[in-house]
C-alpha positions in Angstrom: 109.6 122.5 82.7 106.6 120.3 82.5 108.3 117.3 84.1 106.4 117.7 87.3 102.8 116.7 86.3 100.1 117.3 88.9 99.2 113.9 90.3 96.3 113.2 92.6 97.6 111.5 95.7 96.1 108.1 96.3 94.5 107.7 99.7 96.8 105.9 102.1 95.3 102.7 103.4 95.2 103.0 107.2 96.0 100.1 109.4 93.3 98.7 111.6 93.0 99.9 115.2 93.8 96.5 116.6 97.3 96.7 115.0 97.9 100.1 116.6 96.7 98.8 120.0 99.4 96.1 119.7 102.0 98.7 118.9 101.0 100.9 121.9 101.1 97.9 124.2 104.5 96.9 122.9 105.8 100.5 123.4 104.5 100.6 127.0 106.0 97.3 127.9 109.3 98.2 126.3 109.3 101.5 128.2 108.6 99.7 131.5 111.4 97.2 130.9 113.9 99.9 130.0 113.1 102.0 133.0 113.3 98.9 135.3 116.6 98.0 133.8 118.0 101.5 134.3 116.7 101.5 137.9 118.3 98.1 138.6 121.6 99.2 137.1 121.6 102.4 139.1 120.9 100.5 142.3 123.6 98.0 141.6 126.3 100.5 140.8 125.4 103.0 143.5 126.7 100.9 146.3 
């Protein structure tokens, strides 16, 4: 039953903050576009 040897986990290299800021901006822009598209479709099909 010794197949699971205790291994020390190697520290995960974290991505730089500038990369995460780009991800956050992309998420915010995508959210705004999706909400705008849903609003436009609802206005178009409501009348």
